[in-house]
C-alpha positions as MATLAB code, in Angstrom:
seq = 'MSASRPMHACPGPDRQPRRPNFAMPRGATDCHVHVFGPQAVFPFSPQRSYTPEDCTFEDLAQLHATLGIDRAVIVHGGAHGTDNSVTLAALDRDPARLRGVAVIPSGLLRPTLEDMHRRGMRGCRMSTVVSGGASFDHLQRLSNETLDLGWHLVLHFNRSAELVDVEPMLKSVRSRFVLDHLARITGDEGIESPGFRSLMRLLDTDRCWVKLASLYRLSSEPYPHRDMLPMIERVVAARPDRILWGSNWPHPICPVAMPNDGDIVDLIPLWFPDEATQRLALVDNPQELYGFAAVEG';
ca = [
       1.245    8.270   -6.182;
       0.241    4.756   -7.023;
       2.814    1.994   -7.357;
       3.521    0.109  -10.491;
       6.325   -2.545  -10.337;
       7.058   -5.733  -12.208;
       6.062   -8.959  -10.468;
       8.923  -10.900   -8.998;
       9.319  -13.916   -6.770;
      10.206  -13.446   -3.132;
      12.307  -15.806   -1.096;
      10.615  -17.198    1.983;
      11.629  -16.552    5.583;
      14.277  -18.432    7.530;
      12.195  -21.516    8.454;
      14.510  -22.266   11.491;
      14.247  -19.230   13.791;
      16.441  -19.440   16.759;
      15.149  -18.771   20.240;
      16.175  -15.226   21.133;
      18.179  -14.297   24.171;
      15.860  -11.374   24.961;
      12.787  -12.552   26.863;
       9.667  -10.835   25.747;
       7.357   -9.343   28.483;
       4.002  -10.878   28.968;
       1.521   -9.453   26.453;
       4.298   -8.551   23.917;
       2.894   -7.752   20.555;
       4.435   -8.152   17.105;
       2.835   -5.225   15.310;
       3.867   -6.110   11.852;
       3.483   -9.604   10.287;
       1.820  -10.919    7.110;
       0.123  -14.119    6.261;
       0.218  -15.418    2.597;
      -1.882  -18.225    1.297;
      -2.100  -21.157    1.117;
      -2.596  -20.166   -2.491;
      -4.927  -23.019   -3.196;
      -7.287  -21.439   -0.705;
      -6.417  -17.780   -0.892;
      -5.136  -16.947   -4.375;
      -2.823  -14.108   -4.988;
      -3.898  -10.934   -6.858;
      -3.148  -10.864  -10.550;
      -2.224   -7.175  -10.019;
       0.447   -8.011   -7.390;
       3.993   -6.852   -7.785;
       5.575   -9.760   -5.942;
       4.939  -13.477   -5.359;
       5.793  -14.778   -1.930;
       5.911  -18.381   -0.642;
       2.959  -19.717    1.318;
       3.505  -18.332    4.915;
       0.397  -19.382    6.763;
      -1.446  -18.840   10.038;
       0.190  -22.064   11.331;
       3.652  -20.920   10.352;
       3.118  -17.614   12.146;
       1.857  -19.364   15.339;
       4.841  -21.579   15.431;
       7.282  -18.576   14.919;
       5.745  -16.612   17.772;
       5.862  -19.629   20.055;
       9.547  -19.784   19.401;
      10.040  -16.050   19.924;
       7.829  -15.783   23.033;
       5.396  -13.337   21.532;
       1.815  -13.383   22.774;
      -0.047  -11.129   20.428;
       0.214   -9.919   16.755;
      -1.079   -7.423   14.249;
      -1.448   -9.007   10.781;
      -0.966   -6.291    8.056;
      -2.779   -7.456    4.996;
      -0.103   -8.385    2.399;
       0.044   -6.666   -1.011;
       0.291  -10.013   -2.798;
      -3.396  -10.609   -1.984;
      -4.462   -7.198   -3.293;
      -7.635   -5.775   -1.805;
      -9.166   -9.165   -1.066;
      -8.651   -9.274    2.703;
     -10.050  -12.865    2.989;
      -6.695  -14.373    4.054;
      -6.188  -11.901    6.885;
      -9.730  -12.052    8.107;
      -9.670  -15.819    8.182;
      -6.582  -15.593   10.396;
      -8.161  -13.089   12.711;
     -11.262  -15.312   13.066;
      -9.096  -18.158   14.335;
      -7.696  -16.267   17.406;
      -9.624  -13.091   18.016;
      -8.228  -12.502   21.459;
      -4.656  -12.225   20.497;
      -4.855  -10.991   16.835;
      -5.738   -7.673   15.331;
      -5.535   -6.662   11.599;
      -4.787   -3.814    9.249;
      -6.798   -3.958    5.988;
      -5.880   -2.989    2.406;
      -9.060   -1.519    1.018;
     -10.113    1.195   -1.491;
     -12.273    4.040   -0.343;
     -15.986    3.694   -1.000;
     -16.657    0.299    0.616;
     -20.218   -0.144    1.880;
     -20.640    0.536    5.639;
     -21.775   -3.062    6.490;
     -18.556   -4.359    4.962;
     -16.390   -2.006    7.124;
     -18.463   -2.902   10.188;
     -17.966   -6.665    9.573;
     -14.217   -6.110    9.235;
     -14.117   -4.177   12.434;
     -16.168   -6.877   14.245;
     -13.568   -9.415   13.104;
     -10.521   -7.483   14.342;
      -9.493   -4.969   11.658;
      -8.357   -1.725   13.252;
      -6.689    0.185   10.465;
      -6.153    0.475    6.668;
      -2.852    0.690    4.768;
      -1.918    2.601    1.687;
       1.292    1.947   -0.230;
       3.578    3.424   -2.865;
       5.715    0.256   -2.756;
       3.383   -2.450   -3.994;
       0.744   -2.586   -6.750;
      -2.758   -3.840   -6.520;
      -3.637   -2.129   -3.199;
      -4.615    1.440   -2.208;
      -2.498    4.540   -3.034;
      -2.245    7.707   -0.944;
      -4.969    9.147   -3.198;
      -7.386    7.331   -0.956;
      -6.041    8.903    2.225;
      -8.607   11.596    2.939;
     -11.568    9.469    1.937;
     -10.455    6.450    3.991;
      -9.976    8.720    6.948;
     -13.519   10.018    6.676;
     -14.927    6.537    6.126;
     -13.235    4.820    9.049;
     -12.746    7.570   11.621;
     -15.863    6.740   13.725;
     -14.714    3.134   13.818;
     -11.531    4.218   15.556;
      -9.354    2.942   12.721;
      -5.922    4.404   12.058;
      -4.224    4.979    8.681;
      -0.978    3.104    7.867;
       1.431    4.688    5.321;
       3.855    2.405    3.535;
       6.469    4.598    1.763;
       8.750    3.627   -1.059;
      11.032    6.636   -0.320;
      11.218    8.949    2.698;
      10.728   11.987    0.474;
       7.142   10.870    0.065;
       6.566   11.617    3.734;
       7.459   15.244    3.226;
       4.977   15.366    0.264;
       2.081   13.882    2.268;
       2.819   15.694    5.589;
       0.298   18.510    4.948;
      -2.417   15.969    4.262;
      -1.596   14.025    7.496;
      -1.801   17.190    9.453;
      -5.241   17.951    8.065;
      -7.002   14.541    8.661;
      -8.328   13.731   12.191;
      -7.361    9.976   12.059;
      -4.436    8.486   14.010;
      -1.742    7.315   11.588;
       1.196    4.958   11.642;
       4.466    5.575    9.587;
       5.458    2.092    8.544;
       9.089    1.107    8.676;
      10.316    4.365   10.081;
       8.887    6.142    6.968;
      11.697    4.410    4.925;
      14.292    6.852    6.240;
      17.631    5.190    5.675;
      20.712    5.119    7.883;
      22.613    7.155    5.296;
      19.822    9.862    5.412;
      19.776   10.113    9.188;
      18.429   12.671   11.671;
      19.149   15.715    9.513;
      17.231   14.545    6.474;
      14.001   16.189    5.382;
      12.169   12.943    5.806;
      13.242   12.621    9.535;
      12.501   16.283   10.275;
       8.990   15.658    8.808;
       8.531   12.721   11.060;
       9.448   14.574   14.079;
       6.968   17.374   13.217;
       4.244   14.834   12.745;
       4.939   13.412   16.178;
       3.843   16.821   17.542;
       0.371   16.231   16.229;
      -0.263   13.548   18.982;
      -1.801   11.388   16.213;
       1.455    9.934   14.793;
       2.839    6.540   15.643;
       6.171    5.312   14.273;
       6.649    1.545   13.588;
      10.152    0.156   13.915;
      10.167   -2.807   11.611;
      12.404   -4.131    8.810;
      15.136   -1.587    9.552;
      17.594   -4.133    8.190;
      16.383   -2.859    4.758;
      17.261    0.704    5.640;
      20.675    0.270    7.222;
      24.038    0.443    5.439;
      25.783   -1.406    8.194;
      25.639   -5.108    8.995;
      23.853   -6.380   11.973;
      23.083   -4.918   14.508;
      22.608   -1.959   12.094;
      23.944    0.761   14.495;
      23.534    3.483   11.819;
      19.812    3.385   12.605;
      20.345    4.036   16.386;
      20.509    7.931   16.153;
      17.026    8.055   14.681;
      15.567    5.411   16.958;
      17.012    7.262   20.007;
      15.598   10.567   18.904;
      12.072    9.136   18.379;
      12.140    7.215   21.629;
      13.257   10.333   23.607;
      10.522   12.374   21.962;
       7.527   10.037   22.213;
       8.169    6.737   23.824;
       4.433    6.335   23.880;
       4.050    6.381   20.223;
       6.513    3.572   19.255;
       5.545    0.280   17.741;
       7.694   -2.720   17.058;
       7.335   -5.408   14.425;
       9.277   -8.327   13.047;
       8.070   -7.945    9.472;
       7.767  -11.673    9.155;
       7.914  -13.264    6.526;
      10.031  -10.354    5.219;
       8.626   -9.940    1.662;
      10.558   -7.871   -0.889;
      13.776   -8.371    1.158;
      16.739   -6.903   -0.819;
      19.340   -8.079    1.673;
      20.222  -11.456    3.181;
      17.135  -12.996    4.840;
      17.309  -12.323    8.581;
      16.708  -14.771   11.311;
      13.758  -13.650   13.415;
      15.585  -14.564   16.692;
      18.243  -12.027   15.723;
      15.583   -9.365   15.030;
      14.097   -9.848   18.491;
      17.531   -9.526   20.029;
      17.817   -5.958   18.669;
      14.978   -4.837   21.065;
      17.316   -4.257   24.099;
      19.681   -2.307   21.876;
      16.880   -0.097   20.622;
      15.058    0.174   23.968;
      17.580   -0.342   26.758;
      15.312    0.172   29.718;
      12.369   -2.078   30.715;
       9.940    0.788   30.894;
      10.373    1.689   27.215;
      10.381   -2.029   26.269;
       6.982   -2.417   27.908;
       5.588    0.706   26.132;
       6.786   -0.412   22.658;
       5.833   -4.123   23.052;
       2.769   -4.036   25.318;
       1.127   -0.735   26.295;
       1.273    1.104   22.991;
      -0.075   -1.746   20.900;
      -2.801   -2.291   23.602;
      -3.912    1.340   23.173;
      -3.799    1.545   19.324;
      -5.252   -1.967   18.595;
      -7.605   -2.411   21.436;
      -6.064   -5.527   23.059;
      -7.169   -6.408   26.531;
      -5.090   -5.033   29.390;
      -2.111   -6.917   30.711;
      -1.245   -6.407   34.284;
       2.295   -6.331   35.670;
];
């Protein structure tokens, strides 16, 4: 199930994010961002399937200052392949407020994994969307190799039908796992689709986390993408303690108009109307999964 796609250039993010109306709670975590480059220091992989603009640690820090976000999880970007240097360098610069998700093949030496863990990596990502990384073929071995570190697995799907295919394997491994981008279930597919039924079954394992990020790519409706609400509401009702939120900055491989990150933040009270669920999705759940320090109040 490996990906093979032609390389194409990606537009950069909106470089003038507006300050959102929604005020983030203290300790709020953006669970899905990437850093790319600068290419002169951190070259892109020749096996990559897309070429982003430089979107650096400094750019990310400025964005989160505008949005009022205290902490972040940097998901290693596919443009850098399995060389995690750019992500590790970012984690080194602010270890208290940053965690990472690596893109690695199975079979790495134990000291390498332990060094990544010491520097803030807490999971590893597999993808059928981008080339140059790790496919789902590595799932069982990566689970075995990282389980005792407490790492989770992150699955990045190209189509929601792939979740149905991989469901038996996810039920068999002992690792916690995150379904990226609502497992790519579109608004048109909805709550009766095989993919969404699979997602709900996996929530019953108690090891499944659902990340709500880049839903603008899955919706058939303009902002605020209300066709995604039935699925969001069903997941929130079932397991509010297993929801994660992410901006997806800088929005690589974006097939729609580039969103403004202030608008993305202002979807939070639509998705999570009550303060208790907002705190779970933004503070408590990331704190548990990624090992951030506790935030009181």
